[in-house]
N, C-alpha and C positions, 0 to 999 in steps of 0.2 A: 504494499498499499504504498511505502515512503514512496515522497517522489523523488526520482534519483535525478541529480543536475546532469548537464550533458557533459558528455567527457572534454569536449572541446570548451573552454575558458570554461574549466568547471570551479577553478580557486577564484576568477572574478566572483562568481558566482555565491558558493562559498563567505567568500570575503564582504558581501553586501548581506548575505543574510546576517552575517556575524554582529553588521557595523546597525542593519538596522533594528537586529534584537536588542543591541546593547541602546540604541536611540530609545524605544521605546522603553527601556529600564530608567534613563537618564530621563524623560519627559514624566515618570509617575512621580519618579523623585523632587524633581524640581515643584509639582503639583500637589504633593506633598506634604512640603516647605510652605506653600503660599496656603494649603487648607491647614496648618497643623494647627493641636489646639493644645497648649500648655498643663491646662488644667485633666482632672483623675479624673476617669470612667465613673460616672455614679454607682456605676452596678456593685462593685465588691469586690468582684474576684481580684481586679486590679490590687486592691491594697491587700489582698493574700497572697499573693505574689511577693510585693516588695517586703510582708515581712517574715515570710519564709526566708528569702533572701538575705535581710536583717540578723535575721539566729543562724543562717549558716556562717556572713560574714564574723559574725561576733564569737561563734566557737559554741553557740547554747544549742546546736544539734538543728533537725528537721520537725522543726515544732513551730506552733503556732502558737508564739506569744500572746496574743491578743483573749486568750480562753483564759478561763481561771484554770489556776494547775498547770500551765502551755505544754499542752499535751502531744507527741508525736503528732505529726501530719502522716495522715492517709491518705486523702483524698484525688491531689495531685500530684503524678510523679515529678521526678524533682529537677529536670534539664534546665525548666526555665528559670526557678528559683536560684541555680546553681550561677546561670549568668548572669541575674540581675545580682547576685552577692558579686560579683566579678566587679559590675558594670561601678555599682555602692561603691565602690574604692573610688570613683572621681565627682560620684552624686547622685541623686536617685530615681529621680522622679525622669526630670530632659535627658540623662545621658539614656535612661532605659525606653522611652518615647524614639527618639533618631537612630536606634537597632531596632524596634520595630520596623521605621520606615524601608531602613537597609534591605528590612526581609523583605517587605512584598514589595523593596523592587526586587533585588535577586527572583521573588517569584515570576515576575513579569518577564525575565530573561531568562528564566529557564524552562519556564510553561512555552518559548518559542522553540525551544533546542528540544526538550521533552515531544514537542508538538512537529516537528522534521521528523522525529525516528519514528515517532507514530500512527502520524495523520498524513503526512506531505505539507513543501514548504509554503501552501498558499493557507491553509487552513491554520497552520502552526502562527505567520503572523498575523492574520486575523483574528484569530485568538487574546495573542499578544500583546497588538495593538487596541482593542479593547479592555484587556484587561488595566493598562498603564491607565487610563481616565474612569475606568471606573471607580464610581465614588464609595459603594462598598468597602473595596479594598483600600482608596487611599484613606476610608476612616478607620478603618483597621492599622493603617500607618502609622496610628498616633496613641493606639492603646495599645496598655500594658499588659495586654494575654497573649493567653499561646496561642493566637491565631496565626499572626504572621510568623512564625515559627513553625508553626504544626503546618502551614500550610505550602512554605515553600521545601520543607523536610521529605513532604509528601511526593510534590514536582521532581523533588532530587531523585528520591528512590526509582519512580517511576522513569525515568528518563535512563539512571544509570542500569534499569534494568533492559532495557531496550540495545544495550550494547552486543550483551550474545555473549561476550568473554568471562572469563575466570575472574575475572579483577572487578569488571564490571558487577556481577554476581558479589562479590566481597564488598565494595562500594557500597550497593543498592540494599545489602543487607544490615549494613551500618546506617543507612541514612532511615530503615525501619523502624532500630532496633531505637534510633534518636527521635523518631517522628512519635514511639510510642512511648518513652521518653519525656514526652514533651505533654501529650494528652494520651488518656487510655483508651479515647476511640485507636488510637495509631494501632492498635492491635489489629485494624482489617488490613494494612500492608505490608504487617508483620504475618500477616497468614495470607493474604495476597501473593507474593511472592513463592513462597515454596510450592504452594498448590500451583500455580503455572510451571513452575517448572518443571512438575511432577506431570502438566498434564500435556507438557511440552516432551515427559521422557528425557528429561533432563534427572534419571533417580538417582545419581551421588550429589548433583546441587542438589536436588532436593530434600536430599536426607539430612546434610548437614544444615540446612537453610531452617528445618524443619526442628533438628535439635535447639539450635539456637534460639526459633520462637517459644519453641517447649520454658528452654531455660531462663526467658528474660519474664519469660508470663509467670510464670512456677513465683521468681523471685520475687518480682511484686507481692504476689496473692500472698507467698509465706511473710513476706516483712506486713504486710498491711495486719494479718492474724496476731505476727509479734506485736506488732506494737501499737494493738486498740482492738478492745472485742467488738469496737463501732461498725457498723455495713461499711460495704466499700463503694465507690461513686455507683458503679455498673445495678447494687441494691436498688436504685431508684426507679431500675427499669421496669418492675412490676408495677411501681408505686400506682394507683389512677390518677394521684397529686400529690407531688411531692409538700406541696403547700399547705394540704388537710390529708395528714397522716388517717384521718380516720376515717377515709374513706374507703380505704383498704388496701389490697392488690388487686390486679386484675385479669379477667379472666382468659384462657385463650380465646373464646369468642369476642370478648373484648379488644385481646390484643391484634387481633385483625378489624375488627372495626376500626381500632384508634392507626392500623396502617393505610388502611386506606384514607382515614381521614387526613393523616399525616400528611401522605402525599398526595393530595387533592389540594392542603396549604401551600406545600413548599413549591405547588407548577402554579397556582391561580395567586397565592397573594406573595410566597416568600421571594421567589425566581424572578418575576419581575420589580418588588421592591432594591433586590442587587444589584441587576441589570437598568435600573430607574432612577434610582435615588430617592429617599425619602419622598416623600407622598402620597396619596390616597393610597389605602392600601389593598382597594379593591377598584373593581369599574372594567366595563367590556374591553376595552383597550391594552388594559394589565394582565385580564385574563386571558383575552385572544395570545395575547407576547407569551407568558408564560408555558401557556398550551404549543404554540406554536415552536419555541424553543426547546421544551421539554422533548416534544416529539421528534425533530428532527435530532437530539442527541441520540433519542433512544435508537433511530434507525442508525444513525451511525454506529453503536456500539453492537447493535447487530451484525451491521456490515463487517465489523472489525471482527467483533465475534465467530462468525461465519469463515474466517481465513483464518483466525489463529483467538484462542483461549487464552493471552498472555496478561502479565502482574496487571496491569494498567486495567483491560477490562474487568476484570475478578474482583479488584480493587473499588473499582466501581459498583460495581455490584453490590459489595458486601457494606460499601459503606453508606450504598441506596438502601438499602434494608436496616442497616443499623438506628437509619435517623427517623427511618419510617415509625421505625417499634416503640424509638424514646417518647416521653412525657407529651404530651401534645399542648401541655402550657410551657415549655421548651422549644417548641417548635418555631426557631427565628432563623433569623441571619447565619449566627454563629455558626451554625449545626452544620447547612449546606456553603457556606461560602468556601470549606474545605474540597469542596468539590465542584467548583465553578471550574477552574481549569481546564477539568476535563468533560465536563460539558458543553462547555463551549469549543472544546478544541475535536467531540465526537457532532457537537451542530454541524460546524462549519464546514467539519469533513464531508457529510453530508452533503450541504450545499455544495462545493464543489465537484461532487461525484454525479450531480441531477444535470442531463445531457441538455448544454446551450447551441443554441447557434451562435455562430461567432459573435454577430451583431449585437447578443445578448449576456456576452459576459461579463459585461461592466456590472451586471446582479450581484454578484460573485462578493466583489468588495463595497458594493453601494449595502449594502445588509449589516456588516460593520461598521461599516462609515456613520451611518443612521443610527446607530445605535450609540455609536460613540459621541453625535454631537450630543444625548440626553446627558452624558458623562461632562463634558466640558460645559454645558450650559450649567449642570449643577456646580462647577467649579467655581465658575465665575459668580454666581451668586452669592458662596459662603465665603468668598477670597475676603470683601469686604469688613464682615462681620472677624471672623477668625484671626485678620490683620491686626484691627482694634482690640481683640480680646489678649495678641501675644503683648501687644504693647502694656496694655490694661494690668497685667500678670512681671509686665517687668517692670510697672512702675509701685507694683506691691497689693495690686487690686486684683484679686483673681476673678473671674468670671464665670464661677460655677452658676448655674443652675437655682435657683429660688433659694428650692426645699436644700437642694445638698450643702450651698452657704450657710443657709440657719441651722441645717445639722452640724456645721464642723465649726461654725462657731460660739454653739453650745459645747461641744468636742474640748476646743481652746477653754473654754471658760474651765471644766470638769480640769483640767492641767492646772491652771492658776488655783482652784477652788477646791478640792478634794483629796483624802487621801492618796500618794503612793498604791495601797493596797486595797482601793476601794473598788468594790464590782460594779458593771454598770453596765446591765441591760437594756437593748435598744434592737433596733431594726437593722441595723448596718454595723455589726461590732468590729469590722475589722478596717473601716473608714476610719470610724470613732477612735479607737485605739488607733492607727495614725497621726491624730491630728488632738489626741487625748493623753494617750502615755496611757489609759487608763483601761482593766481587763474588763472586760465581758462576753458574754452571749446575747444570742436571739432569745429573747420571751418564746415558750412556747406554744403555736400554732393549734391550738385546740379552743373552742367556742365554749366548754366549761370551764368557767372563772375560779372554779378550785382547781382544776388542771393547771391552770395557766400560773396560778401562786405558788402552790407547793412548786413548778420546776422554777422559779424564781428564788424562792426556799433554797430550794437544790442546788444552785447554782452560788447561793451564798451574795446574791444579788442586794447591794447596799443603798441604788437607786435605780429607776428605769426612766426613759427616753422615751415621752410622748412628739413623736417628730410626725411628718409632712412627707416623708419621700416612699413610703408606701402602705397602702390599703390595709394593708392587714394590721394595722397598729390597731386601725379603726374599729378592725375583726373582731381581735384577740387582747391587746394587750388594754386597749380603752374602756372596756367593759367588767375584765376584773381588776381597776380599779376604779371602776362604780361602785363592784358589790363590798366595799370595803375599804371606804376613802378615812377611816380615821387612819388607817396603816402608812397611808400617803402625805407627805409631806410638800409643800411647793416650794424649790430654791432656786431655779432658774427659770426664766422667760423671756425669751429674747427672739428675733428676726422676724422675718417676712417671706414665709406665711412664718406662723410662730413655732417654735418648740420651745417643749416647757422642760426639766428636769423635777424628776419625783423622788427625796427621800425616802426608802423600804424601812419602815419599823418591823421588827420583829414579829413575828404574831401574837407570843406573847405580850406583846403590846397593846393587843388591838381593843378597843373598847367599845363595849357592844351597847 
């Protein structure tokens, strides 16, 4: 399937391809600087990674310093925290953010080279060029999250697996191990490589890579069981709703229904959102775009699989299945983004295979160009605000969203006005710790007020935070406070929207 350059002038064609791919990566880096956002992503995972990096750098081990007792961490594999630990010697947030941008720029470059070996030069450059201006990849280029290095390692592993020689297999397996060490979902590429080599009857290669995969997966599982009796990240797979544990686990029929629901959500809502950038989550135009791109990618996958079921095809199948079965409440761009390079390469390979007369060949580059216009339009729209945000940040006035800014102000107050051993329960304990240095955990997600209060006491909470960053605070924490008002004392109220800190009295002090 790979488009081979003609013998005559082949070197010039290879040079032109390489320079074009490098140019796309450089374009992505420049655009990433223009839309750069210096503030922390308000989700909380970024602070979690930074805290783990801080713990490693300070010699405290792989620990959740923000939790009471600072237990060993078992949810996220350690590669990104190790990288952040090293970067922390020169600075915490900004060096880490620039490292993410370098990763996404390298993904643009690596996608072109993966595509050249997998689907041909035309689709490869079309996918790489579209990724260069993709709004979602540009956004994750300044989030301190696992997506940027994870996507890069996935693409690198698949690209190296296309080489066919022993050295390529070793490098591909190394990248796959690194992908799993970055994010648990990397097990898909870790499994895909030996499966693909087994199907190709490369039995010796399949055997040693299988042993490597089993060893890596078993090592992480053994560490998790040794470090904690708490369930690992994959345990959430069977929950109906991770934010409502009382809903229980999903049945087999429910899992099938979830797969269908998630697949439709990814096709009709998430994929168009990734391609076009923030905007209306639904609409006929977006749904049609999602259906068209997904259908083209499926066609491209079938064509590629008919020829050879290689690592890229197996990975695409495994990863698509994983995100289809994941809890629906987490169906968003973060989970589909690692599949985006493969989706674009397969979709454009289908477009390039469509028989066109010479007069209609312009349609092939026209499709990625039209889609790229949406990305460039988004970039031009957000640049003024992002530049102003960066200037404000440098002047000491971070431009966080109001609810987060209010929470961070409360955290800074806690740093100055509470004891070092205070335990503060809140909805974003990692972000709160990053700004306050005070440990705490999330209040229990339960509609039963007694269960919430018991959870706060078991945590050893001395304060609770009523914030505006999540609806779960009003759903679970506020009713518990109202059920026993005598146990709570107002000590801080500020920000816009208002964030409140309440001192929690011991249960024995409750006044009937």
